[in-house]
Backbone as CSV, one residue per row, in Angstrom:
resi,resn,N_x,N_y,N_z,CA_x,CA_y,CA_z,C_x,C_y,C_z
1,MET,67.084,73.091,101.391,66.222,72.080,102.030,66.907,71.486,103.256
2,ASP,68.250,71.353,103.206,68.979,70.798,104.347,68.865,71.694,105.571
3,ILE,68.619,73.003,105.364,68.472,73.934,106.482,67.033,73.953,106.986
4,TRP,66.068,73.951,106.067,64.669,74.090,106.451,64.084,72.822,107.062
5,LEU,64.584,71.654,106.696,64.040,70.402,107.235,64.199,70.311,108.753
6,PRO,65.405,70.590,109.323,65.515,70.572,110.784,64.618,71.611,111.457
7,LEU,64.441,72.770,110.832,63.573,73.800,111.405,62.131,73.313,111.509
8,ILE,61.619,72.751,110.434,60.227,72.291,110.421,60.045,71.074,111.325
9,GLY,60.991,70.105,111.218,60.900,68.918,112.070,61.004,69.259,113.537
10,GLY,61.898,70.189,113.879,62.046,70.603,115.274,60.782,71.235,115.803
11,LEU,60.127,72.059,115.000,58.890,72.713,115.439,57.784,71.694,115.708
12,VAL,57.661,70.691,114.841,56.646,69.646,115.032,56.895,68.888,116.339
13,LEU,58.160,68.520,116.584,58.487,67.796,117.808,58.214,68.660,119.045
14,LEU,58.494,69.942,118.955,58.262,70.839,120.084,56.781,70.938,120.435
15,VAL,55.940,71.073,119.434,54.500,71.197,119.691,53.945,69.918,120.312
16,LEU,54.294,68.762,119.746,53.813,67.481,120.270,54.365,67.245,121.676
17,GLY,55.656,67.480,121.862,56.254,67.268,123.170,55.703,68.199,124.225
18,GLY,55.443,69.457,123.864,54.876,70.403,124.823,53.519,69.954,125.330
19,GLU,52.702,69.418,124.454,51.386,68.906,124.862,51.532,67.777,125.877
20,LEU,52.404,66.812,125.578,52.595,65.678,126.486,53.206,66.125,127.817
21,LEU,54.151,67.052,127.764,54.826,67.499,128.975,53.860,68.174,129.940
22,VAL,53.004,69.040,129.436,52.050,69.728,130.310,51.053,68.738,130.904
23,ARG,50.533,67.846,130.094,49.565,66.869,130.599,50.188,65.989,131.682
24,GLY,51.372,65.486,131.416,52.023,64.629,132.403,52.384,65.373,133.664
25,ALA,52.849,66.625,133.541,53.254,67.410,134.706,52.076,67.695,135.620
26,VAL,50.919,68.039,135.040,49.740,68.314,135.871,49.287,67.048,136.598
27,LYS,49.379,65.911,135.921,49.012,64.639,136.557,49.944,64.319,137.721
28,VAL,51.247,64.523,137.533,52.209,64.296,138.614,51.926,65.211,139.788
29,ALA,51.607,66.475,139.514,51.308,67.431,140.587,50.127,66.959,141.418
30,GLU,49.084,66.506,140.739,47.884,66.045,141.453,48.189,64.835,142.338
31,LYS,48.913,63.864,141.781,49.164,62.629,142.513,50.154,62.813,143.661
32,LEU,51.108,63.748,143.523,52.087,63.975,144.593,51.562,64.909,145.664
33,GLY,50.444,65.568,145.387,49.890,66.473,146.374,50.596,67.810,146.443
34,VAL,51.205,68.233,145.355,51.803,69.565,145.293,51.124,70.326,144.160
35,SER,51.239,71.643,144.199,50.530,72.464,143.220,51.193,72.373,141.846
36,PRO,50.398,72.600,140.778,50.987,72.664,139.441,52.071,73.726,139.335
37,LEU,51.987,74.794,140.163,53.023,75.825,140.139,54.384,75.241,140.466
38,VAL,54.449,74.410,141.530,55.734,73.843,141.941,56.245,72.856,140.900
39,ILE,55.350,72.072,140.303,55.772,71.178,139.228,56.274,71.999,138.046
40,GLY,55.610,73.123,137.769,56.100,74.007,136.713,57.471,74.559,137.035
41,LEU,57.702,74.876,138.317,58.990,75.408,138.744,60.101,74.374,138.658
42,THR,59.773,73.113,138.876,60.808,72.085,138.983,60.830,71.168,137.760
43,LEU,59.895,70.229,137.680,59.902,69.234,136.608,59.851,69.897,135.235
44,VAL,58.909,70.831,135.048,58.756,71.476,133.741,59.829,72.536,133.531
45,GLY,59.981,73.429,134.522,60.932,74.529,134.368,62.358,74.065,134.178
46,PHE,62.799,73.138,135.022,64.179,72.660,134.922,64.347,71.719,133.740
47,GLY,63.326,70.908,133.475,63.425,69.973,132.355,63.549,70.671,131.017
48,THR,62.754,71.734,130.817,62.811,72.429,129.535,64.093,73.249,129.381
49,SER,64.878,73.374,130.460,66.164,74.083,130.370,67.315,73.163,129.984
50,THR,67.022,71.892,129.733,68.073,70.949,129.366,68.866,71.392,128.130
51,PRO,68.222,71.914,127.083,69.022,72.374,125.933,70.020,73.466,126.306
52,GLU,69.621,74.386,127.201,70.552,75.430,127.639,71.753,74.816,128.352
53,LEU,71.495,73.800,129.185,72.585,73.159,129.923,73.596,72.535,128.973
54,VAL,73.100,71.735,128.040,73.996,71.049,127.102,74.758,72.058,126.249
55,THR,74.056,73.064,125.742,74.686,74.058,124.873,75.745,74.860,125.609
56,SER,75.434,75.324,126.823,76.384,76.150,127.566,77.615,75.363,127.995
57,VAL,77.441,74.129,128.442,78.581,73.313,128.863,79.475,73.009,127.664
58,GLN,78.858,72.662,126.537,79.660,72.397,125.340,80.426,73.647,124.905
59,ALA,79.788,74.795,124.964,80.446,76.045,124.572,81.584,76.382,125.523
60,ALA,81.360,76.164,126.843,82.403,76.453,127.829,83.609,75.548,127.629
61,LEU,83.365,74.256,127.391,84.460,73.313,127.182,85.200,73.604,125.880
62,SER,84.521,74.266,124.948,85.147,74.595,123.659,85.871,75.935,123.709
63,GLY,85.905,76.548,124.904,86.601,77.821,125.038,85.824,79.000,124.500
64,ALA,84.497,78.941,124.584,83.652,80.036,124.106,82.734,80.509,125.229
65,PRO,83.291,81.185,126.265,82.457,81.630,127.393,81.390,82.629,126.989
66,GLY,81.627,83.377,125.909,80.621,84.330,125.455,79.339,83.633,125.047
67,ILE,79.487,82.516,124.317,78.305,81.750,123.917,77.692,81.053,125.132
68,ALA,78.544,80.524,126.030,78.051,79.797,127.206,77.212,80.698,128.104
69,TYR,77.794,81.823,128.532,77.067,82.725,129.424,76.034,83.556,128.661
70,GLY,76.327,83.853,127.387,75.342,84.562,126.583,74.077,83.746,126.405
71,ASN,74.225,82.436,126.293,73.066,81.555,126.187,72.223,81.596,127.452
72,VAL,72.877,81.599,128.618,72.160,81.652,129.901,71.388,82.960,130.032
73,VAL,72.108,84.068,129.859,71.481,85.379,130.036,70.462,85.654,128.930
74,GLY,70.819,85.335,127.689,69.897,85.549,126.582,68.629,84.726,126.716
75,SER,68.751,83.495,127.217,67.578,82.646,127.419,66.671,83.223,128.498
76,ASN,67.263,83.757,129.576,66.452,84.357,130.631,65.676,85.565,130.126
77,ILE,66.340,86.381,129.316,65.660,87.552,128.755,64.521,87.111,127.841
78,ALA,64.787,86.105,127.005,63.747,85.584,126.108,62.593,84.987,126.906
79,ASN,62.898,84.266,127.980,61.846,83.678,128.807,60.899,84.738,129.341
80,LEU,61.459,85.821,129.884,60.654,86.846,130.544,59.889,87.724,129.566
81,LEU,60.555,88.147,128.500,59.940,89.108,127.591,59.185,88.436,126.444
82,LEU,59.828,87.480,125.786,59.208,86.831,124.627,58.179,85.784,125.033
83,ILE,58.593,84.838,125.879,57.741,83.682,126.170,56.602,84.046,127.119
84,LEU,56.917,84.743,128.203,55.855,85.144,129.125,54.904,86.119,128.441
85,GLY,55.449,87.002,127.601,54.601,87.928,126.864,53.658,87.212,125.919
86,ALA,54.174,86.226,125.179,53.329,85.465,124.252,52.264,84.673,124.994
87,SER,52.635,84.085,126.136,51.665,83.316,126.922,50.552,84.209,127.446
88,ALA,50.918,85.418,127.917,49.914,86.343,128.453,48.984,86.860,127.360
89,LEU,49.484,86.961,126.130,48.623,87.377,125.025,47.536,86.338,124.759
90,ILE,47.871,85.075,124.958,46.892,84.003,124.725,45.832,84.012,125.809
91,THR,46.272,84.080,127.059,45.344,84.161,128.179,46.034,84.867,129.332
92,PRO,45.367,85.815,129.998,45.988,86.493,131.143,46.455,85.474,132.179
93,ILE,47.630,85.711,132.741,48.241,84.754,133.656,48.056,85.220,135.096
94,ALA,47.249,84.477,135.847,47.055,84.783,137.261,48.261,84.294,138.048
95,VAL,48.642,85.055,139.074,49.828,84.741,139.868,49.465,84.738,141.346
96,GLN,49.852,83.689,142.057,49.632,83.647,143.500,50.622,84.574,144.198
97,SER,50.125,85.313,145.197,50.997,86.267,145.892,52.136,85.560,146.625
98,ALA,51.844,84.409,147.236,52.893,83.675,147.960,53.978,83.202,147.000
99,ALA,53.548,82.694,145.844,54.512,82.222,144.847,55.321,83.385,144.299
100,LEU,54.667,84.525,144.117,55.373,85.688,143.586,56.445,86.161,144.548
101,ARG,56.117,86.172,145.844,57.097,86.610,146.845,58.274,85.650,146.914
102,ARG,57.982,84.361,146.973,59.059,83.377,147.129,59.825,83.160,145.834
103,ASP,59.139,82.752,144.784,59.819,82.336,143.567,60.269,83.526,142.714
104,GLY,59.408,84.537,142.614,59.817,85.731,141.894,60.966,86.434,142.594
105,GLY,60.918,86.458,143.919,62.005,87.067,144.680,63.324,86.340,144.482
106,VAL,63.266,85.006,144.441,64.482,84.219,144.206,65.021,84.502,142.810
107,MET,64.138,84.602,141.829,64.573,84.874,140.455,65.339,86.196,140.367
108,VAL,64.795,87.249,140.992,65.471,88.552,140.969,66.786,88.484,141.742
109,ALA,66.771,87.797,142.879,67.976,87.714,143.711,69.117,87.012,142.986
110,VAL,68.825,85.905,142.305,69.911,85.180,141.625,70.417,85.961,140.416
111,ALA,69.529,86.713,139.743,69.978,87.548,138.632,70.931,88.634,139.133
112,LEU,70.587,89.259,140.261,71.457,90.285,140.848,72.786,89.684,141.299
113,ALA,72.729,88.504,141.919,73.952,87.858,142.404,74.879,87.506,141.244
114,PHE,74.314,86.956,140.180,75.127,86.592,139.010,75.790,87.826,138.404
115,ALA,75.009,88.910,138.258,75.551,90.130,137.666,76.640,90.735,138.548
116,ALA,76.417,90.750,139.870,77.386,91.349,140.787,78.681,90.548,140.835
117,LEU,78.562,89.227,140.947,79.755,88.390,141.007,80.530,88.436,139.693
118,GLY,79.816,88.431,138.580,80.489,88.503,137.286,81.227,89.813,137.092
119,LEU,80.746,90.860,137.749,81.375,92.171,137.622,82.691,92.272,138.395
120,VAL,82.759,91.603,139.571,83.907,91.818,140.465,84.917,90.679,140.463
121,MET,84.562,89.509,139.914,85.481,88.373,140.011,85.193,87.330,138.949
122,PRO,86.193,86.498,138.618,85.936,85.356,137.726,85.023,84.355,138.437
123,LEU,84.241,83.633,137.670,83.380,82.594,138.239,84.139,81.273,138.179
124,GLY,84.464,80.720,139.354,85.263,79.509,139.427,84.538,78.350,140.069
125,MET,85.301,77.331,140.471,84.744,76.117,141.057,83.896,76.401,142.279
126,LEU,84.409,77.217,143.203,83.690,77.493,144.449,82.375,78.205,144.180
127,THR,82.416,79.228,143.336,81.190,79.961,143.004,80.172,79.039,142.348
128,GLY,80.631,78.213,141.415,79.733,77.279,140.760,79.107,76.297,141.724
129,ALA,79.905,75.782,142.664,79.392,74.836,143.653,78.350,75.494,144.555
130,VAL,78.583,76.748,144.933,77.617,77.479,145.763,76.315,77.682,144.998
131,PHE,76.405,78.010,143.715,75.209,78.179,142.896,74.389,76.889,142.855
132,VAL,75.053,75.773,142.598,74.344,74.495,142.496,73.728,74.114,143.844
133,ALA,74.467,74.331,144.944,73.935,74.038,146.272,72.717,74.908,146.570
134,ALA,72.762,76.173,146.162,71.626,77.067,146.367,70.406,76.586,145.590
135,LEU,70.626,76.031,144.399,69.523,75.499,143.604,68.868,74.313,144.305
136,VAL,69.690,73.407,144.829,69.158,72.243,145.550,68.347,72.697,146.760
137,PHE,68.855,73.674,147.501,68.149,74.191,148.678,66.820,74.832,148.274
138,TYR,66.816,75.549,147.176,65.585,76.192,146.707,64.521,75.153,146.362
139,ILE,64.916,74.101,145.633,63.961,73.056,145.270,63.380,72.406,146.517
140,TRP,64.250,72.084,147.478,63.802,71.457,148.724,62.819,72.361,149.469
141,THR,63.123,73.641,149.515,62.255,74.586,150.212,60.901,74.712,149.531
142,ALA,60.895,74.780,148.200,59.650,74.930,147.456,58.722,73.744,147.697
143,PHE,59.263,72.533,147.667,58.443,71.353,147.922,57.974,71.304,149.371
144,ARG,58.847,71.685,150.281,58.520,71.613,151.708,57.379,72.556,152.081
145,GLN,57.313,73.702,151.412,56.306,74.691,151.757,54.943,74.408,151.140
146,GLU,54.893,73.442,150.234,53.618,73.116,149.598,52.802,72.158,150.459
147,SER,51.510,72.235,150.339,50.627,71.331,151.087,49.524,70.847,150.165
148,ARG,48.862,69.803,150.573,47.778,69.272,149.765,46.596,70.232,149.705
149,GLY,46.510,71.128,150.649,45.398,72.072,150.638,45.338,72.881,149.368
150,ALA,46.509,73.293,148.868,46.537,74.077,147.639,46.028,73.266,146.468
151,VAL,46.328,71.952,146.479,45.881,71.100,145.381,44.376,70.951,145.393
152,HIS,43.787,70.800,146.602,42.341,70.661,146.691,41.643,71.922,146.191
153,GLU,42.207,73.086,146.495,41.640,74.339,146.001,41.669,74.375,144.483
154,LYS,42.763,73.924,143.897,42.885,73.933,142.440,41.931,72.927,141.816
155,ALA,41.735,71.793,142.471,40.811,70.792,141.958,39.387,71.351,141.936
156,ALA,39.034,72.125,142.990,37.706,72.710,143.049,37.523,73.769,141.973
157,ALA,38.613,74.397,141.588,38.540,75.461,140.590,38.768,74.947,139.175
158,ALA,38.830,73.628,139.012,39.225,73.058,137.723,38.078,72.990,136.719
159,GLU,36.858,73.398,137.125,35.755,73.373,136.191,36.040,74.335,135.048
160,GLY,35.786,73.906,133.861,36.077,74.735,132.702,37.445,74.500,132.124
161,VAL,38.288,73.758,132.850,39.610,73.428,132.331,39.479,72.277,131.355
162,ASP,40.345,72.197,130.399,40.359,71.103,129.438,40.222,69.768,130.164
163,PRO,39.265,68.897,129.773,39.057,67.620,130.465,40.316,66.780,130.563
164,GLY,41.193,66.892,129.602,42.424,66.119,129.635,43.363,66.548,130.734
165,LEU,43.134,67.778,131.276,44.017,68.281,132.328,43.335,68.370,133.674
166,ALA,42.006,68.272,133.720,41.302,68.393,134.988,41.683,67.236,135.905
167,PRO,41.806,67.502,137.236,42.182,66.442,138.161,41.186,65.302,138.144
168,ASP,41.673,64.091,138.230,40.818,62.927,138.309,41.533,61.887,139.163
169,HIS,40.882,60.778,139.344,41.433,59.742,140.229,42.052,58.594,139.454
170,GLY,42.176,58.731,138.138,42.765,57.667,137.349,44.262,57.836,137.206
171,GLY,44.902,56.789,136.705,46.331,56.875,136.446,47.155,56.836,137.709
172,SER,48.425,57.136,137.590,49.345,57.075,138.716,50.450,58.085,138.506
173,VAL,51.285,58.232,139.546,52.438,59.116,139.425,53.348,58.624,138.302
174,ALA,53.540,57.297,138.235,54.422,56.730,137.213,53.914,57.045,135.811
175,ALA,52.594,56.906,135.602,52.023,57.177,134.282,52.205,58.644,133.903
176,GLY,51.925,59.543,134.858,52.106,60.961,134.593,53.559,61.306,134.334
177,LEU,54.453,60.653,135.094,55.874,60.931,134.940,56.388,60.444,133.587
178,VAL,55.917,59.269,133.170,56.324,58.738,131.868,55.852,59.668,130.746
179,THR,54.618,60.154,130.867,54.092,61.084,129.866,54.916,62.362,129.825
180,ALA,55.224,62.908,131.018,56.004,64.143,131.088,57.410,63.954,130.529
181,VAL,58.041,62.836,130.886,59.411,62.583,130.413,59.424,62.373,128.898
182,ALA,58.414,61.673,128.389,58.325,61.483,126.938,58.172,62.824,126.236
183,GLY,57.312,63.676,126.798,57.146,65.006,126.224,58.420,65.815,126.298
184,LEU,59.119,65.713,127.437,60.377,66.432,127.609,61.407,65.979,126.577
185,GLY,61.478,64.663,126.353,62.412,64.147,125.362,62.139,64.715,123.981
186,LEU,60.860,64.827,123.633,60.509,65.368,122.323,60.853,66.852,122.208
187,VAL,60.604,67.634,123.286,60.903,69.073,123.194,62.411,69.315,123.154
188,VAL,63.174,68.492,123.889,64.635,68.647,123.841,65.160,68.303,122.447
189,LEU,64.674,67.188,121.883,65.099,66.787,120.545,64.687,67.839,119.520
190,GLY,63.454,68.326,119.655,62.994,69.373,118.747,63.821,70.635,118.876
191,GLY,64.214,70.972,120.120,65.048,72.145,120.340,66.396,72.024,119.660
192,TYR,67.012,70.832,119.733,68.298,70.603,119.066,68.179,70.813,117.552
193,PHE,67.137,70.221,116.950,66.949,70.362,115.512,66.741,71.828,115.142
194,LEU,65.945,72.527,115.950,65.635,73.923,115.658,66.887,74.787,115.750
195,VAL,67.697,74.569,116.784,68.930,75.347,116.951,69.894,75.078,115.799
196,ASP,70.040,73.814,115.434,70.943,73.475,114.327,70.522,74.160,113.032
197,GLY,69.231,74.092,112.746,68.745,74.710,111.528,68.872,76.225,111.548
198,ALA,68.546,76.831,112.684,68.613,78.287,112.800,70.061,78.769,112.714
199,THR,70.981,78.041,113.352,72.392,78.425,113.314,72.946,78.324,111.896
200,ALA,72.601,77.256,111.197,73.050,77.105,109.812,72.498,78.222,108.937
201,LEU,71.242,78.592,109.180,70.622,79.661,108.409,71.326,80.989,108.675
202,ALA,71.643,81.257,109.955,72.316,82.512,110.302,73.704,82.590,109.681
203,ARG,74.440,81.487,109.739,75.785,81.477,109.159,75.736,81.671,107.650
204,ALA,74.693,81.144,107.043,74.542,81.314,105.599,74.379,82.783,105.234
205,PHE,73.836,83.567,106.169,73.648,84.995,105.932,74.795,85.824,106.502
206,GLY,75.852,85.156,107.027,77.038,85.854,107.490,76.904,86.565,108.825
207,ILE,76.028,86.075,109.713,75.851,86.685,111.035,76.890,86.108,111.988
208,SER,77.499,86.938,112.854,78.571,86.490,113.730,78.076,85.485,114.762
209,GLU,79.001,84.623,115.248,78.629,83.594,116.216,78.255,84.188,117.567
210,THR,78.822,85.348,117.917,78.448,85.985,119.187,76.983,86.387,119.169
211,ILE,76.557,86.999,118.082,75.152,87.384,117.952,74.272,86.140,117.887
212,ILE,74.758,85.106,117.221,74.006,83.847,117.159,73.785,83.294,118.568
213,GLY,74.837,83.333,119.400,74.719,82.794,120.751,73.738,83.568,121.608
214,LEU,73.743,84.896,121.492,72.886,85.733,122.321,71.439,85.759,121.848
215,THR,71.215,85.460,120.587,69.864,85.576,120.056,69.321,84.241,119.561
216,ILE,69.843,83.754,118.437,69.255,82.562,117.831,69.429,81.328,118.706
217,VAL,70.642,81.112,119.237,70.845,79.945,120.097,70.062,80.104,121.392
218,ALA,70.074,81.319,121.968,69.336,81.553,123.216,67.844,81.326,123.022
219,VAL,67.289,81.872,121.945,65.861,81.673,121.679,65.590,80.229,121.293
220,GLY,66.493,79.647,120.492,66.293,78.258,120.084,66.274,77.297,121.246
221,THR,67.226,77.461,122.189,67.231,76.577,123.353,66.092,76.900,124.309
222,SER,65.441,78.056,124.131,64.276,78.406,124.943,62.967,77.972,124.286
223,MET,63.028,77.378,123.095,61.806,76.948,122.428,60.990,75.949,123.247
224,PRO,61.647,75.003,124.002,60.827,74.140,124.855,60.009,74.935,125.870
225,GLU,60.615,75.974,126.478,59.868,76.814,127.408,58.727,77.532,126.689
226,LEU,59.009,78.029,125.471,57.981,78.744,124.720,56.792,77.837,124.431
227,VAL,57.064,76.669,123.852,55.975,75.763,123.487,55.232,75.283,124.726
228,THR,55.968,74.913,125.782,55.333,74.412,126.994,54.463,75.477,127.648
229,SER,54.961,76.706,127.736,54.188,77.780,128.360,52.967,78.148,127.526
230,VAL,53.118,78.176,126.210,51.984,78.495,125.344,50.919,77.407,125.427
231,VAL,51.351,76.136,125.405,50.391,75.033,125.550,49.694,75.125,126.904
232,ALA,50.448,75.407,127.967,49.855,75.537,129.294,48.850,76.686,129.333
233,ALA,49.171,77.799,128.668,48.247,78.931,128.630,46.969,78.564,127.880
234,ILE,47.115,77.877,126.752,45.945,77.454,125.982,45.069,76.514,126.804
235,ARG,45.718,75.654,127.598,44.993,74.678,128.411,44.538,75.249,129.749
236,LYS,44.660,76.567,129.921,44.218,77.244,131.147,44.982,76.795,132.381
237,GLN,46.228,76.374,132.194,47.093,76.006,133.325,48.124,77.124,133.513
238,ALA,47.640,78.284,133.973,48.501,79.462,134.096,49.630,79.223,135.089
239,ASP,49.380,78.436,136.146,50.424,78.156,137.132,51.609,77.447,136.496
240,VAL,51.315,76.516,135.588,52.396,75.803,134.912,53.166,76.760,134.009
241,ALA,52.443,77.636,133.304,53.096,78.595,132.404,54.007,79.538,133.173
242,PHE,53.488,80.130,134.256,54.282,81.079,135.051,55.429,80.363,135.761
243,GLY,55.127,79.218,136.352,56.156,78.466,137.065,57.258,77.992,136.138
244,ASN,56.900,77.630,134.904,57.896,77.191,133.926,58.916,78.292,133.660
245,ILE,58.448,79.527,133.496,59.347,80.647,133.202,60.224,80.968,134.404
246,ILE,59.622,81.113,135.571,60.381,81.465,136.770,61.375,80.363,137.109
247,GLY,60.914,79.107,137.059,61.792,77.981,137.370,62.948,77.878,136.383
248,SER,62.680,78.087,135.099,63.737,78.031,134.096,64.795,79.098,134.341
249,ASN,64.366,80.313,134.702,65.323,81.392,134.930,66.206,81.125,136.149
250,ILE,65.595,80.595,137.209,66.377,80.255,138.395,67.370,79.144,138.066
251,TYR,66.904,78.132,137.344,67.767,77.012,136.982,68.879,77.452,136.035
252,ASN,68.557,78.339,135.095,69.573,78.805,134.150,70.756,79.441,134.873
253,VAL,70.466,80.312,135.851,71.544,81.020,136.550,72.262,80.101,137.534
254,LEU,71.501,79.455,138.422,72.128,78.648,139.464,72.643,77.309,138.935
255,GLY,71.826,76.626,138.144,72.216,75.309,137.651,73.188,75.377,136.483
256,ILE,72.762,76.018,135.398,73.604,76.062,134.201,74.794,76.984,134.413
257,GLY,74.553,78.172,134.985,75.661,79.073,135.284,76.649,78.444,136.252
258,GLY,76.123,77.731,137.258,76.995,77.071,138.228,77.821,75.970,137.618
259,VAL,77.193,75.114,136.810,77.915,74.015,136.173,78.943,74.564,135.182
260,THR,78.587,75.601,134.438,79.520,76.210,133.488,80.754,76.745,134.212
261,ALA,80.532,77.415,135.356,81.649,77.946,136.132,82.543,76.825,136.668
262,MET,81.947,75.675,136.987,82.718,74.560,137.531,83.546,73.865,136.451
263,VAL,82.991,73.695,135.270,83.713,72.953,134.228,84.677,73.836,133.447
264,ALA,84.411,75.156,133.429,85.285,76.077,132.691,85.364,77.404,133.441
265,PRO,86.117,77.452,134.555,86.229,78.687,135.338,86.763,79.840,134.487
266,GLY,86.227,81.025,134.724,86.691,82.191,133.971,85.755,83.362,134.164
267,ARG,86.096,84.476,133.546,85.290,85.687,133.670,84.110,85.683,132.705
268,VAL,83.027,86.315,133.141,81.904,86.557,132.246,82.331,87.662,131.282
269,PRO,82.151,87.495,129.974,82.591,88.510,129.010,82.052,89.895,129.327
270,GLY,82.877,90.907,129.080,82.514,92.275,129.399,81.271,92.761,128.695
271,GLU,81.039,92.288,127.446,79.843,92.706,126.717,78.568,92.299,127.447
272,ILE,78.594,91.099,128.033,77.417,90.611,128.752,77.244,91.384,130.057
273,ILE,78.355,91.649,130.757,78.286,92.388,132.018,77.742,93.795,131.797
274,GLY,78.205,94.440,130.717,77.854,95.832,130.497,76.478,96.063,129.904
275,PHE,75.852,95.025,129.330,74.548,95.249,128.690,73.525,94.165,129.015
276,ASP,73.830,92.926,128.640,72.820,91.865,128.741,72.413,91.564,130.180
277,ASN,73.378,91.563,131.112,73.029,91.347,132.518,72.069,92.416,133.023
278,LEU,72.295,93.660,132.592,71.423,94.757,133.017,70.022,94.585,132.447
279,VAL,69.934,94.128,131.207,68.622,93.869,130.599,67.910,92.738,131.336
280,MET,68.653,91.683,131.707,68.061,90.563,132.444,67.487,91.036,133.778
281,ILE,68.235,91.866,134.510,67.753,92.385,135.792,66.522,93.261,135.589
282,ALA,66.578,94.147,134.594,65.448,95.031,134.318,64.199,94.239,133.944
283,ALA,64.367,93.197,133.121,63.229,92.367,132.718,62.649,91.624,133.915
284,SER,63.520,91.116,134.799,63.048,90.413,135.995,62.226,91.346,136.875
285,LEU,62.720,92.557,137.090,61.997,93.529,137.916,60.693,93.952,137.249
286,ALA,60.713,94.113,135.928,59.507,94.519,135.204,58.403,93.473,135.346
287,VAL,58.774,92.193,135.219,57.789,91.123,135.364,57.231,91.103,136.784
288,MET,58.085,91.314,137.783,57.619,91.357,139.171,56.617,92.493,139.379
289,VAL,56.927,93.663,138.836,56.027,94.814,138.996,54.693,94.554,138.299
290,LEU,54.740,94.057,137.068,53.505,93.777,136.335,52.666,92.711,137.041
291,ALA,53.322,91.691,137.569,52.596,90.605,138.237,51.930,91.087,139.525
292,TRP,52.549,92.057,140.203,51.968,92.575,141.446,50.704,93.383,141.194
293,THR,50.561,93.973,139.995,49.392,94.793,139.706,48.195,93.888,139.445
294,GLY,47.430,93.614,140.480,46.270,92.742,140.345,46.607,91.273,140.366
295,LEU,47.856,90.936,140.711,48.310,89.542,140.755,47.998,88.804,139.452
296,ARG,48.247,89.488,138.354,48.055,88.868,137.048,48.870,89.633,136.022
297,ILE,49.167,88.942,134.921,49.805,89.588,133.778,48.775,89.585,132.660
298,SER,48.275,90.766,132.314,47.193,90.899,131.348,47.713,90.792,129.916
299,ARG,46.780,90.754,128.984,47.168,90.705,127.571,47.928,91.968,127.179
300,ARG,47.489,93.113,127.659,48.177,94.356,127.328,49.602,94.345,127.876
301,GLU,49.760,93.847,129.095,51.098,93.756,129.676,51.958,92.738,128.928
302,GLY,51.330,91.659,128.454,52.054,90.699,127.625,52.569,91.351,126.352
303,GLY,51.749,92.231,125.761,52.181,92.966,124.584,53.359,93.880,124.878
304,LEU,53.360,94.487,126.072,54.481,95.345,126.472,55.762,94.531,126.610
305,LEU,55.650,93.328,127.167,56.826,92.469,127.303,57.385,92.091,125.936
306,LEU,56.506,91.757,125.002,56.957,91.417,123.651,57.621,92.616,122.970
307,ALA,57.060,93.796,123.179,57.667,95.001,122.607,59.053,95.228,123.203
308,GLY,59.205,94.930,124.493,60.507,95.057,125.140,61.524,94.110,124.534
309,TYR,61.099,92.896,124.183,62.033,91.954,123.573,62.437,92.407,122.173
310,ALA,61.468,92.937,121.427,61.785,93.454,120.096,62.803,94.587,120.192
311,LEU,62.672,95.446,121.201,63.611,96.539,121.403,64.994,96.017,121.762
312,TYR,65.042,94.963,122.580,66.326,94.353,122.962,67.044,93.782,121.742
313,ILE,66.316,93.066,120.898,66.911,92.491,119.688,67.402,93.607,118.761
314,TRP,66.621,94.681,118.656,67.014,95.800,117.797,68.304,96.422,118.302
315,ALA,68.450,96.549,119.631,69.657,97.149,120.205,70.869,96.234,120.053
316,LEU,70.623,94.921,120.059,71.715,93.953,120.026,72.185,93.648,118.616
317,TRP,71.255,93.631,117.672,71.562,93.162,116.320,72.470,94.149,115.591
318,PRO,73.469,93.664,114.853,74.394,94.568,114.146,73.693,95.294,113.002
């Protein structure tokens, strides 16, 4: 019971928090005059990556770079194959071509950069600082390129969307932000409970901590992204779902990878360089290719992504 209680409680908090986070994020997007995609990329995407940040930094400071970097790479793989696949199964995810070129391109570029640098050199203070600076520049660029015109188009297309999410003239940025932050707090807390319970369960069955870091901890810390993207898909907010995944992956590499390199300089473990990094790059490219076909990720393609994740777990698991 001591193991199952955190699992069940964490799941409840994740579902409730995901609902609040999506509602608040869409409200903030409307009031600030930026698209839900950009809010998904920043407020939602980066916010739901908070468990990865805390987990990786703690692991790095504890002298466990395998868990620290394995959490980053494993979470990115789970985001692309498991979470995006599950969201697309619920409802096909439409993708804007401009967003795909800019944000999808950045996601692939940072994955390649992380893999290349990890292969040829230790990741130290300078590399970490460059990663974090690149993240700040990306956020600034994404906001700068947005205009209110995109929001008006989305407002016109909002018919048929859940009334709780459709644009309206009530409320304020502060109200939407408070709702989003409250939801974020619940998903982070739920993620902690879920990871604790899952880790205890795995140890009870004698599974190694390296495998736990690459799979259970990576998926557990990605549960906020999973719940948020699934809720967004159910609520017909595909931009938030897609932006959440892309934004989380960019933040994981540049933000979490950068901070980890700064607080605990060292090499990325060879196991991750030789296998998991390659899977992350392949998954990033696969999502880009699927998204370009009709500028959407269909239910069938979502099923293919989920099958890819099952294959990855099968290859990784002892």
